[in-house]
Structure formats: structure tokens, C-alpha cells
Biopython code that builds the backbone (N, CA, C, O; Angstrom):
import numpy as np
from Bio.PDB.StructureBuilder import StructureBuilder

atoms = [
    (1, "MET", "N", (0.717, -1.375, 0.132)),
    (1, "MET", "CA", (0.223, 0.009, 0.256)),
    (1, "MET", "C", (0.963, 1.031, -0.073)),
    (1, "MET", "O", (2.167, 0.860, 0.118)),
    (2, "GLN", "N", (0.455, 2.641, -0.762)),
    (2, "GLN", "CA", (1.540, 3.700, -0.932)),
    (2, "GLN", "C", (0.835, 4.533, -0.050)),
    (2, "GLN", "O", (-0.373, 4.457, 0.176)),
    (3, "SER", "N", (1.652, 5.359, 0.458)),
    (3, "SER", "CA", (1.402, 6.274, 1.745)),
    (3, "SER", "C", (1.275, 7.369, 1.059)),
    (3, "SER", "O", (2.192, 7.507, 0.248)),
    (4, "LEU", "N", (0.254, 8.473, 1.061)),
    (4, "LEU", "CA", (-0.180, 9.719, 0.901)),
    (4, "LEU", "C", (-0.462, 10.756, 1.769)),
    (4, "LEU", "O", (-1.539, 10.692, 2.363)),
    (5, "GLN", "N", (0.290, 11.728, 1.981)),
    (5, "GLN", "CA", (0.253, 13.147, 2.254)),
    (5, "GLN", "C", (-1.176, 13.909, 2.497)),
    (5, "GLN", "O", (-1.495, 14.437, 1.431)),
    (6, "ILE", "N", (-2.185, 14.165, 3.552)),
    (6, "ILE", "CA", (-2.655, 15.035, 2.883)),
    (6, "ILE", "C", (-3.417, 15.761, 3.830)),
    (6, "ILE", "O", (-3.742, 15.217, 4.885)),
    (7, "ARG", "N", (-3.760, 17.002, 3.558)),
    (7, "ARG", "CA", (-3.889, 18.240, 4.850)),
    (7, "ARG", "C", (-5.641, 18.648, 4.894)),
    (7, "ARG", "O", (-6.233, 18.862, 3.836)),
    (8, "LEU", "N", (-6.219, 18.708, 5.978)),
    (8, "LEU", "CA", (-7.839, 18.649, 6.522)),
    (8, "LEU", "C", (-7.731, 19.901, 7.347)),
    (8, "LEU", "O", (-6.802, 20.230, 8.086)),
    (9, "THR", "N", (-8.925, 20.584, 7.070)),
    (9, "THR", "CA", (-8.932, 21.510, 7.759)),
    (9, "THR", "C", (-9.361, 21.150, 8.913)),
    (9, "THR", "O", (-10.000, 20.101, 8.833)),
    (10, "PRO", "N", (-9.256, 21.741, 10.383)),
    (10, "PRO", "CA", (-9.628, 21.672, 11.888)),
    (10, "PRO", "C", (-10.851, 20.947, 11.777)),
    (10, "PRO", "O", (-10.984, 19.873, 12.362)),
    (11, "GLU", "N", (-11.926, 21.536, 10.945)),
    (11, "GLU", "CA", (-13.644, 21.120, 11.111)),
    (11, "GLU", "C", (-13.651, 19.570, 10.650)),
    (11, "GLU", "O", (-14.200, 18.680, 11.299)),
    (12, "LEU", "N", (-13.007, 19.395, 9.515)),
    (12, "LEU", "CA", (-13.027, 17.967, 8.757)),
    (12, "LEU", "C", (-12.457, 16.759, 9.621)),
    (12, "LEU", "O", (-12.986, 15.666, 9.821)),
    (13, "LEU", "N", (-10.980, 17.349, 10.177)),
    (13, "LEU", "CA", (-10.189, 16.616, 10.734)),
    (13, "LEU", "C", (-11.080, 16.413, 11.956)),
    (13, "LEU", "O", (-10.624, 15.370, 12.424)),
    (14, "LYS", "N", (-11.946, 16.744, 12.640)),
    (14, "LYS", "CA", (-12.796, 17.014, 13.830)),
    (14, "LYS", "C", (-13.875, 15.700, 13.794)),
    (14, "LYS", "O", (-14.055, 14.767, 14.577)),
    (15, "ARG", "N", (-14.583, 16.131, 12.338)),
    (15, "ARG", "CA", (-15.476, 15.508, 11.819)),
    (15, "ARG", "C", (-15.152, 14.168, 11.533)),
    (15, "ARG", "O", (-16.073, 13.403, 11.247)),
    (16, "VAL", "N", (-13.964, 13.753, 11.563)),
    (16, "VAL", "CA", (-13.199, 12.193, 11.278)),
    (16, "VAL", "C", (-13.200, 11.597, 12.534)),
    (16, "VAL", "O", (-13.794, 10.605, 12.956)),
    (17, "ASP", "N", (-12.324, 12.488, 13.129)),
    (17, "ASP", "CA", (-11.903, 12.321, 14.932)),
    (17, "ASP", "C", (-13.473, 11.462, 16.028)),
    (17, "ASP", "O", (-13.520, 10.482, 16.773)),
    (18, "ASN", "N", (-14.811, 12.780, 15.432)),
    (18, "ASN", "CA", (-15.442, 12.103, 16.231)),
    (18, "ASN", "C", (-16.033, 10.687, 15.652)),
    (18, "ASN", "O", (-16.667, 9.919, 16.375)),
    (19, "MET", "N", (-15.743, 10.414, 14.210)),
    (19, "MET", "CA", (-16.693, 8.901, 13.737)),
    (19, "MET", "C", (-15.706, 8.016, 14.498)),
    (19, "MET", "O", (-16.287, 7.011, 14.906)),
    (20, "ILE", "N", (-14.309, 8.049, 14.855)),
    (20, "ILE", "CA", (-13.397, 7.244, 15.238)),
    (20, "ILE", "C", (-13.871, 7.084, 16.950)),
    (20, "ILE", "O", (-13.783, 6.071, 17.642)),
    (21, "LYS", "N", (-14.273, 8.130, 17.252)),
    (21, "LYS", "CA", (-14.622, 8.113, 18.995)),
    (21, "LYS", "C", (-15.949, 7.359, 19.148)),
    (21, "LYS", "O", (-16.269, 6.618, 20.078)),
    (22, "THR", "N", (-16.857, 7.777, 17.764)),
    (22, "THR", "CA", (-17.926, 6.423, 18.473)),
    (22, "THR", "C", (-18.397, 5.111, 17.791)),
    (22, "THR", "O", (-19.429, 4.442, 17.759)),
    (23, "GLY", "N", (-16.873, 5.053, 17.146)),
    (23, "GLY", "CA", (-16.573, 3.579, 17.185)),
    (23, "GLY", "C", (-16.867, 3.114, 15.203)),
    (23, "GLY", "O", (-17.095, 2.039, 14.649)),
    (24, "MET", "N", (-16.767, 3.996, 14.877)),
    (24, "MET", "CA", (-17.821, 3.911, 13.345)),
    (24, "MET", "C", (-16.331, 3.341, 12.597)),
    (24, "MET", "O", (-16.364, 2.339, 11.882)),
    (25, "TYR", "N", (-14.916, 4.167, 12.875)),
    (25, "TYR", "CA", (-14.112, 3.005, 12.312)),
    (25, "TYR", "C", (-12.946, 3.309, 13.452)),
    (25, "TYR", "O", (-13.133, 3.839, 14.548)),
    (26, "SER", "N", (-11.817, 2.880, 12.956)),
    (26, "SER", "CA", (-10.554, 2.741, 14.181)),
    (26, "SER", "C", (-9.700, 3.309, 14.037)),
    (26, "SER", "O", (-8.904, 3.400, 14.971)),
    (27, "ASN", "N", (-9.451, 3.955, 12.832)),
    (27, "ASN", "CA", (-8.296, 5.172, 12.787)),
    (27, "ASN", "C", (-8.963, 6.218, 11.929)),
    (27, "ASN", "O", (-10.127, 6.399, 11.572)),
    (28, "ARG", "N", (-8.133, 6.674, 11.779)),
    (28, "ARG", "CA", (-7.969, 7.926, 10.415)),
    (28, "ARG", "C", (-7.867, 7.150, 9.114)),
    (28, "ARG", "O", (-8.825, 7.031, 8.350)),
    (29, "ASN", "N", (-6.928, 6.740, 8.940)),
    (29, "ASN", "CA", (-6.908, 5.938, 7.737)),
    (29, "ASN", "C", (-7.597, 5.513, 7.303)),
    (29, "ASN", "O", (-7.834, 5.977, 6.188)),
    (30, "GLU", "N", (-8.367, 4.478, 7.702)),
    (30, "GLU", "CA", (-9.796, 3.755, 7.494)),
    (30, "GLU", "C", (-10.596, 4.502, 7.396)),
    (30, "GLU", "O", (-11.421, 4.294, 6.506)),
    (31, "ALA", "N", (-10.740, 5.653, 8.198)),
    (31, "ALA", "CA", (-11.941, 6.433, 7.757)),
    (31, "ALA", "C", (-11.304, 6.890, 6.474)),
    (31, "ALA", "O", (-11.922, 6.202, 5.661)),
    (32, "ILE", "N", (-10.497, 7.582, 5.813)),
    (32, "ILE", "CA", (-10.410, 8.315, 4.766)),
    (32, "ILE", "C", (-9.957, 7.298, 3.521)),
    (32, "ILE", "O", (-9.895, 7.680, 2.352)),
    (33, "ARG", "N", (-9.715, 6.227, 3.868)),
    (33, "ARG", "CA", (-9.725, 4.971, 2.882)),
    (33, "ARG", "C", (-10.794, 4.733, 2.605)),
    (33, "ARG", "O", (-10.971, 4.753, 1.387)),
    (34, "ASP", "N", (-12.007, 4.405, 3.426)),
    (34, "ASP", "CA", (-13.484, 4.510, 3.128)),
    (34, "ASP", "C", (-14.122, 5.764, 2.369)),
    (34, "ASP", "O", (-14.906, 5.493, 1.459)),
    (35, "ALA", "N", (-13.864, 7.128, 2.655)),
    (35, "ALA", "CA", (-14.119, 7.895, 1.695)),
    (35, "ALA", "C", (-13.844, 8.292, 0.804)),
    (35, "ALA", "O", (-14.484, 9.143, 0.186)),
    (36, "VAL", "N", (-12.587, 7.686, 0.402)),
    (36, "VAL", "CA", (-12.162, 7.448, -1.022)),
    (36, "VAL", "C", (-12.729, 6.547, -1.774)),
    (36, "VAL", "O", (-13.288, 6.787, -2.844)),
    (37, "ARG", "N", (-12.615, 5.473, -1.257)),
    (37, "ARG", "CA", (-13.562, 4.462, -1.656)),
    (37, "ARG", "C", (-15.076, 5.052, -2.341)),
    (37, "ARG", "O", (-15.379, 5.226, -3.522)),
    (38, "ARG", "N", (-15.780, 5.248, -1.215)),
    (38, "ARG", "CA", (-17.194, 6.048, -1.211)),
    (38, "ARG", "C", (-17.203, 6.545, -2.800)),
    (38, "ARG", "O", (-17.732, 6.121, -3.828)),
    (39, "LEU", "N", (-16.091, 7.990, -2.366)),
    (39, "LEU", "CA", (-16.597, 8.879, -3.563)),
    (39, "LEU", "C", (-16.452, 8.337, -5.320)),
    (39, "LEU", "O", (-17.173, 8.641, -6.270)),
    (40, "SER", "N", (-14.843, 7.148, -5.260)),
    (40, "SER", "CA", (-14.857, 6.935, -6.290)),
    (40, "SER", "C", (-15.463, 5.836, -6.732)),
    (40, "SER", "O", (-15.224, 5.433, -7.870)),
    (41, "LEU", "N", (-16.295, 5.217, -5.947)),
    (41, "LEU", "CA", (-17.490, 4.235, -6.782)),
    (41, "LEU", "C", (-18.767, 5.421, -7.028)),
    (41, "LEU", "O", (-19.543, 5.170, -7.949)),
    (42, "GLU", "N", (-18.993, 6.677, -6.240)),
    (42, "GLU", "CA", (-20.164, 7.514, -6.514)),
    (42, "GLU", "C", (-19.488, 8.106, -7.942)),
    (42, "GLU", "O", (-20.236, 8.352, -8.889)),
    (43, "TYR", "N", (-18.121, 8.310, -8.040)),
    (43, "TYR", "CA", (-18.159, 8.583, -9.632)),
    (43, "TYR", "C", (-18.286, 7.855, -10.655)),
    (43, "TYR", "O", (-18.665, 8.096, -11.801)),
    (44, "GLU", "N", (-17.966, 7.019, -10.183)),
    (44, "GLU", "CA", (-18.062, 5.828, -11.123)),
    (44, "GLU", "C", (-19.793, 5.374, -11.986)),
    (44, "GLU", "O", (-20.031, 5.191, -13.179)),
    (45, "THR", "N", (-20.516, 5.331, -11.036)),
    (45, "THR", "CA", (-21.932, 5.319, -10.567)),
    (45, "THR", "C", (-22.389, 6.315, -11.767)),
    (45, "THR", "O", (-22.690, 5.963, -12.908)),
    (46, "LEU", "N", (-22.371, 7.910, -11.145)),
    (46, "LEU", "CA", (-22.657, 9.269, -12.069)),
    (46, "LEU", "C", (-22.403, 8.752, -13.720)),
    (46, "LEU", "O", (-23.208, 8.597, -14.638)),
    (47, "GLY", "N", (-20.675, 8.533, -13.638)),
    (47, "GLY", "CA", (-20.666, 8.476, -15.245)),
    (47, "GLY", "C", (-21.430, 7.169, -15.695)),
    (47, "GLY", "O", (-21.726, 7.302, -16.882)),
    (48, "ARG", "N", (-21.762, 6.234, -15.311)),
    (48, "ARG", "CA", (-22.519, 5.171, -15.885)),
    (48, "ARG", "C", (-24.010, 5.686, -15.957)),
    (48, "ARG", "O", (-24.760, 5.354, -16.876)),
    (49, "THR", "N", (-24.411, 6.575, -14.860)),
    (49, "THR", "CA", (-25.292, 7.429, -15.341)),
    (49, "THR", "C", (-25.502, 8.173, -16.601)),
    (49, "THR", "O", (-26.343, 7.853, -17.441)),
    (50, "GLU", "N", (-24.605, 9.298, -16.702)),
    (50, "GLU", "CA", (-24.234, 9.805, -17.848)),
    (50, "GLU", "C", (-24.685, 9.399, -19.179)),
    (50, "GLU", "O", (-25.360, 10.029, -19.993)),
    (51, "ILE", "N", (-24.136, 8.117, -19.251)),
    (51, "ILE", "CA", (-23.900, 7.442, -20.235)),
    (51, "ILE", "C", (-25.021, 6.966, -20.728)),
    (51, "ILE", "O", (-25.356, 7.234, -21.882)),
    (52, "LEU", "N", (-25.768, 6.184, -19.911)),
    (52, "LEU", "CA", (-27.458, 5.584, -20.271)),
    (52, "LEU", "C", (-28.438, 6.803, -20.420)),
    (52, "LEU", "O", (-29.444, 6.723, -21.124)),
    (53, "ARG", "N", (-28.090, 7.953, -19.713)),
    (53, "ARG", "CA", (-28.866, 8.889, -19.930)),
    (53, "ARG", "C", (-28.940, 9.163, -21.512)),
    (53, "ARG", "O", (-29.920, 9.452, -22.199)),
    (54, "ALA", "N", (-27.484, 8.965, -21.904)),
    (54, "ALA", "CA", (-27.138, 9.994, -23.265)),
    (54, "ALA", "C", (-28.044, 8.724, -24.331)),
    (54, "ALA", "O", (-28.759, 9.096, -25.262)),
    (55, "LYS", "N", (-27.863, 7.376, -24.014)),
    (55, "LYS", "CA", (-28.070, 6.720, -25.068)),
    (55, "LYS", "C", (-29.939, 6.382, -24.625)),
    (55, "LYS", "O", (-30.698, 5.749, -25.360)),
    (56, "ILE", "N", (-30.153, 6.719, -23.880)),
    (56, "ILE", "CA", (-31.904, 6.818, -23.485)),
    (56, "ILE", "C", (-32.779, 8.216, -23.852)),
    (56, "ILE", "O", (-33.889, 8.477, -24.316)),
    (57, "ALA", "N", (-31.881, 8.779, -23.478)),
    (57, "ALA", "CA", (-32.762, 10.861, -23.790)),
    (57, "ALA", "C", (-32.884, 10.397, -25.408)),
    (57, "ALA", "O", (-33.934, 10.965, -25.710)),
    (58, "PRO", "N", (-32.572, 9.915, -26.251)),
    (58, "PRO", "CA", (-32.961, 10.587, -27.652)),
    (58, "PRO", "C", (-33.971, 9.454, -28.320)),
    (58, "PRO", "O", (-34.553, 9.598, -29.395)),
    (59, "LYS", "N", (-34.061, 8.175, -27.361)),
    (59, "LYS", "CA", (-35.326, 7.435, -27.559)),
    (59, "LYS", "C", (-36.247, 7.417, -27.143)),
    (59, "LYS", "O", (-37.185, 6.713, -27.515)),
    (60, "LEU", "N", (-36.236, 8.507, -25.882)),
    (60, "LEU", "CA", (-37.206, 9.069, -25.244)),
    (60, "LEU", "C", (-37.825, 10.189, -26.096)),
    (60, "LEU", "O", (-39.039, 10.316, -26.261)),
    (61, "ARG", "N", (-37.001, 10.888, -26.556)),
    (61, "ARG", "CA", (-37.530, 12.179, -27.521)),
    (61, "ARG", "C", (-38.194, 11.515, -28.527)),
    (61, "ARG", "O", (-39.376, 11.858, -28.545)),
    (62, "GLY", "N", (-37.882, 10.606, -29.475)),
    (62, "GLY", "CA", (-38.794, 10.318, -30.275)),
    (62, "GLY", "C", (-39.950, 9.653, -30.363)),
    (62, "GLY", "O", (-40.702, 9.549, -31.332)),
    (63, "LYS", "N", (-40.079, 9.018, -28.818)),
    (63, "LYS", "CA", (-41.692, 8.391, -28.354)),
    (63, "LYS", "C", (-42.418, 9.421, -27.974)),
    (63, "LYS", "O", (-43.613, 9.262, -28.224)),
    (64, "THR", "N", (-42.114, 10.546, -27.397)),
    (64, "THR", "CA", (-42.844, 11.673, -26.815)),
    (64, "THR", "C", (-42.911, 12.924, -27.739)),
    (64, "THR", "O", (-43.750, 13.797, -27.513)),
    (65, "GLY", "N", (-42.104, 13.013, -28.697)),
    (65, "GLY", "CA", (-42.194, 13.891, -29.676)),
    (65, "GLY", "C", (-42.258, 15.449, -29.158)),
    (65, "GLY", "O", (-42.291, 16.346, -29.999)),
    (66, "ASN", "N", (-42.278, 15.820, -27.430)),
    (66, "ASN", "CA", (-42.210, 17.020, -27.116)),
    (66, "ASN", "C", (-41.382, 17.759, -26.099)),
    (66, "ASN", "O", (-41.571, 18.649, -25.269)),
    (67, "ARG", "N", (-39.922, 16.668, -26.708)),
    (67, "ARG", "CA", (-39.022, 17.081, -25.626)),
    (67, "ARG", "C", (-37.944, 17.804, -26.835)),
    (67, "ARG", "O", (-36.905, 18.362, -26.480)),
]
sb = StructureBuilder()
sb.init_structure("model")
sb.init_model(0)
sb.init_chain("A")
sb.init_seg("    ")
for serial, (resi, resn, name, xyz) in enumerate(atoms, 1):
    if name == "N":
        sb.init_residue(resn, " ", resi, " ")
    sb.init_atom(name, np.array(xyz, "f"), 0.0, 1.0, " ", f" {name:<3s}", serial, name[0])
structure = sb.get_structure()
């Protein structure tokens, strides 16, 4: 696993530490890795949605005739 140095605002760091205190994550690394994982999945899903929308929208316009 590679190392990465990041800088967080005090507010973001406080939020991450709060999640650790409540037991949601065991440490900062785990919390940050999960956040990046979720962001990348969201980005991929958005991309697939846009591709589908681009394929489907022209067909829908043809059927309704008013878009």
C-alpha cells in the first residue's frame, strides 16, 4: 500500500476523529480510505448514469415528440 500525505481543515479532522470516537472507524486511515472508496464509487456510478442517459434520452424524445 502506498502512502499519501493530505491536509484537512480543523473542522474536517474533528469530524473524522468524531467518527473514530463513536466507533464507526478504528483510525483516521480507515476513515479516509473509506471516504475515497465511496467517492470513487459515486463518481463511477455517476459516469454510468450519464452514459445511460445519453443513450436513452434520444429514444425517449422520439417517442414523446415534445422534448
